[in-house]
DRENDO-1510 file (C-alpha; in Angstrom, 1 decimal, always signed):
<recs>
REC; n; res; u; v; w
REC; 1; UNK; +126.1; +79.8; +102.0 .
REC; 2; UNK; +128.4; +80.8; +99.2 .
REC; 3; UNK; +129.8; +77.2; +99.0 .
REC; 4; UNK; +126.3; +75.9; +98.4 .
REC; 5; UNK; +125.7; +78.3; +95.6 .
REC; 6; UNK; +129.0; +77.4; +94.0 .
REC; 7; UNK; +128.3; +73.7; +94.2 .
REC; 8; UNK; +124.8; +74.2; +92.8 .
REC; 9; UNK; +126.2; +76.3; +90.0 .
REC; 10; UNK; +128.8; +73.7; +89.1 .
REC; 11; UNK; +126.2; +71.0; +89.2 .
REC; 12; UNK; +123.9; +73.0; +86.9 .
REC; 13; UNK; +126.7; +73.7; +84.5 .
REC; 14; UNK; +127.7; +70.0; +84.4 .
REC; 15; UNK; +124.1; +68.9; +83.7 .
REC; 16; UNK; +123.8; +71.6; +81.0 .
REC; 17; UNK; +127.0; +70.5; +79.4 .
REC; 18; UNK; +125.9; +66.9; +79.2 .
REC; 19; UNK; +122.5; +68.0; +77.9 .
REC; 20; UNK; +124.1; +70.0; +75.1 .
REC; 21; UNK; +126.4; +67.1; +74.2 .
REC; 22; UNK; +123.4; +64.7; +74.0 .
REC; 23; UNK; +121.4; +67.2; +71.9 .
REC; 24; UNK; +124.4; +67.8; +69.5 .
REC; 25; UNK; +124.8; +64.0; +69.0 .
REC; 26; UNK; +121.1; +63.6; +68.4 .
REC; 27; UNK; +121.1; +66.4; +65.8 .
REC; 28; UNK; +124.1; +64.9; +64.0 .
REC; 29; UNK; +122.4; +61.5; +63.9 .
REC; 30; UNK; +119.2; +62.8; +62.6 .
REC; 31; UNK; +121.0; +64.8; +60.0 .
REC; 32; UNK; +123.0; +61.8; +58.8 .
REC; 33; UNK; +119.8; +59.7; +58.6 .
REC; 34; UNK; +117.9; +62.4; +56.7 .
REC; 35; UNK; +120.7; +63.0; +54.3 .
REC; 36; UNK; +121.2; +59.3; +53.6 .
REC; 37; UNK; +117.4; +58.7; +53.2 .
REC; 38; UNK; +117.3; +61.6; +50.6 .
REC; 39; UNK; +120.3; +60.1; +48.8 .
REC; 40; UNK; +118.7; +56.7; +48.7 .
REC; 41; UNK; +115.4; +58.1; +47.3 .
REC; 42; UNK; +117.2; +60.1; +44.7 .
REC; 43; UNK; +119.3; +57.2; +43.5 .
REC; 44; UNK; +116.3; +55.0; +43.3 .
REC; 45; UNK; +114.4; +57.6; +41.3 .
REC; 46; UNK; +117.2; +58.2; +38.9 .
REC; 47; UNK; +117.9; +54.5; +38.4 .
REC; 48; UNK; +114.2; +53.7; +37.8 .
REC; 49; UNK; +113.7; +56.5; +35.3 .
REC; 50; UNK; +116.9; +55.6; +33.5 .
REC; 51; UNK; +116.1; +51.9; +33.4 .
REC; 52; UNK; +112.5; +52.5; +32.2 .
REC; 53; UNK; +113.6; +54.9; +29.4 .
REC; 54; UNK; +116.8; +53.4; +28.2 .
REC; 55; UNK; +117.3; +49.9; +29.3 .
REC; 56; UNK; +115.7; +47.5; +31.8 .
REC; 57; UNK; +116.2; +46.1; +35.3 .
REC; 58; UNK; +119.9; +45.2; +34.7 .
REC; 59; UNK; +120.6; +48.8; +33.5 .
REC; 60; UNK; +118.8; +50.3; +36.5 .
REC; 61; UNK; +120.7; +48.1; +38.9 .
REC; 62; UNK; +124.0; +49.1; +37.2 .
REC; 63; UNK; +123.2; +52.8; +37.4 .
REC; 64; UNK; +122.1; +52.6; +41.1 .
REC; 65; UNK; +125.2; +50.6; +42.1 .
REC; 66; UNK; +127.3; +53.1; +40.3 .
REC; 67; UNK; +125.8; +56.0; +42.1 .
REC; 68; UNK; +125.8; +54.4; +45.5 .
REC; 69; UNK; +128.3; +51.5; +45.6 .
REC; 70; UNK; +127.6; +50.5; +49.2 .
REC; 71; UNK; +123.9; +50.1; +48.7 .
REC; 72; UNK; +121.8; +47.0; +48.3 .
REC; 73; UNK; +119.7; +47.4; +45.1 .
REC; 74; UNK; +116.5; +45.5; +44.3 .
REC; 75; UNK; +114.7; +45.9; +41.0 .
REC; 76; UNK; +111.3; +44.6; +40.1 .
REC; 77; UNK; +110.0; +44.6; +36.5 .
REC; 78; UNK; +106.2; +43.9; +36.3 .
REC; 79; UNK; +106.0; +44.5; +32.5 .
REC; 80; UNK; +104.6; +48.0; +32.5 .
REC; 81; UNK; +106.7; +49.6; +35.2 .
REC; 82; UNK; +110.2; +49.3; +36.8 .
REC; 83; UNK; +110.5; +49.6; +40.5 .
REC; 84; UNK; +113.8; +50.2; +42.2 .
REC; 85; UNK; +114.5; +49.9; +45.9 .
REC; 86; UNK; +117.8; +51.1; +47.3 .
REC; 87; UNK; +118.9; +50.2; +50.9 .
REC; 88; UNK; +121.8; +52.0; +52.5 .
REC; 89; UNK; +123.2; +51.0; +55.9 .
REC; 90; UNK; +124.4; +53.9; +58.1 .
REC; 91; UNK; +126.9; +53.3; +60.9 .
REC; 92; UNK; +126.1; +55.4; +63.9 .
REC; 93; UNK; +127.6; +55.7; +67.3 .
REC; 94; UNK; +125.4; +54.5; +70.1 .
REC; 95; UNK; +125.6; +54.7; +73.9 .
REC; 96; UNK; +129.0; +54.0; +75.2 .
REC; 97; UNK; +130.6; +54.3; +71.8 .
REC; 98; UNK; +129.0; +51.0; +70.8 .
REC; 99; UNK; +128.3; +50.7; +67.0 .
REC; 100; UNK; +124.7; +51.0; +66.0 .
REC; 101; UNK; +123.5; +50.4; +62.4 .
REC; 102; UNK; +120.4; +51.9; +60.8 .
REC; 103; UNK; +119.1; +51.1; +57.3 .
REC; 104; UNK; +117.3; +53.6; +55.2 .
REC; 105; UNK; +115.3; +52.7; +52.1 .
REC; 106; UNK; +114.5; +54.7; +49.0 .
REC; 107; UNK; +111.9; +53.4; +46.6 .
REC; 108; UNK; +110.8; +54.6; +43.1 .
REC; 109; UNK; +108.7; +53.3; +40.3 .
REC; 110; UNK; +108.8; +54.5; +36.7 .
REC; 111; UNK; +106.5; +53.5; +33.9 .
REC; 112; UNK; +108.0; +52.1; +30.8 .
REC; 113; UNK; +108.0; +54.7; +28.0 .
REC; 114; UNK; +106.2; +53.7; +24.9 .
REC; 115; UNK; +108.9; +55.5; +23.0 .
REC; 116; UNK; +112.0; +54.0; +24.6 .
REC; 117; UNK; +115.4; +54.9; +23.3 .
REC; 118; UNK; +117.7; +52.1; +22.2 .
REC; 119; UNK; +120.9; +54.0; +22.6 .
</recs>
């Protein structure tokens, strides 16, 4: 009878340990995705505002690429506003240590200031 309890206890502990490992990996992954998404949105916002106030699409692209060198930056100028989209690819570890990639996108639009600085 005590052997059965010991085996059940070991089985329960093994399952609990695997569950904790999976949950930790999931939390780390979600944290990395959330942090990178926030970074992409912040870079896009800053680049759009800077480009709309002080330069143009080229200036916004230069600023975004300077802040996030590994990102893909797309700028759109429609005449009255400047839109910036920043895409950052995140390498993650998948099942069986296989590489998995996830792309997060940050978008921002800033209206051109009627009193733009020409610094």
